[in-house]
N, C-alpha and C positions, 0 to 999 in steps of 0.2 A: 787685223787690218778695217778700218773707215771707211765708212758705205755713207754719202754724203744723201739727204732728203733726199728725195726724188725730184719734185720739185722742182728745185737749183738743177739739174740734171738740164742742158736747152737740150739734148735729141727729144726726152718727154716732153716736155714743154711742146717743141714743133711740133711731136709723133701724137699728142691725146693734147693741149691746150686750147690748141689749135681750131680741132674740132668740137670742144666744151666749150668755148664765144660761136662761130656758125652756126652751135647747134640753139644759144642762147637767141642770136638774131633769126634768124630763124623761128622763132617760137615766138619773138615781139610784133615779127612783123605779122603774122593770123594774125595776135594781138588786136591788130590795129586793123585790119580789117574785119576781125570781127568788131570794133569798133565802129569800120564803115558801115555795118552794113544794118545793124545794130539804126545807127540814127538817118541813113535811105529812109527815103522816104514813098516817091513813087517808082522805083524800077525794080520794087521787092513787088510786089504784086503784080507779079502776071506780064513785065516786060522783061528781057535780055537783061541780065548785069552790065554794065562797062564794061569796055575791053581793060582798063587803067586796072581793074578792080579783082575782075581776073588772073591779069600779072599777077600781079600781087600778093591773090592766093597760093599762085605757082612756086611763085621767087621764095615764100616762102616756105611751102610746102621740103621743096629742092637743097633748103637751107640746113632747112632743119637733117633734116632724112641724110641732107651729105654732110655734114656734122655729127650727125651718132654715128653715121657707116667709120667717118675717122677717128672717132674718139675708135672703136672697136681696134678696129685696125691698128692706131697705134699704141694700143694697152696691149695684143698680140704680142707688135713689132717689138714692146720696151723690152719685153716679156713676165713687162708687169701682173699679167694674165695669165693663167694656163687653164685646161679643162683637165 
């Protein structure tokens, strides 16, 4: 019986690869926040950070962790990974 490559399976793509893209997007948002923090001058020294900066951190963290969770659920759901 022929089994195609798993990356061509639409179920695997939806179950795992979407989480991978979400994970990379969250990492990119966190890197942008790190750059913003390194270039910020005045609010970094004692004043509280702007709300947009804090929202960017929270959004990046949620996207990164959500993508990681999506991948784990997808791997176990498709049977690709098991204990």
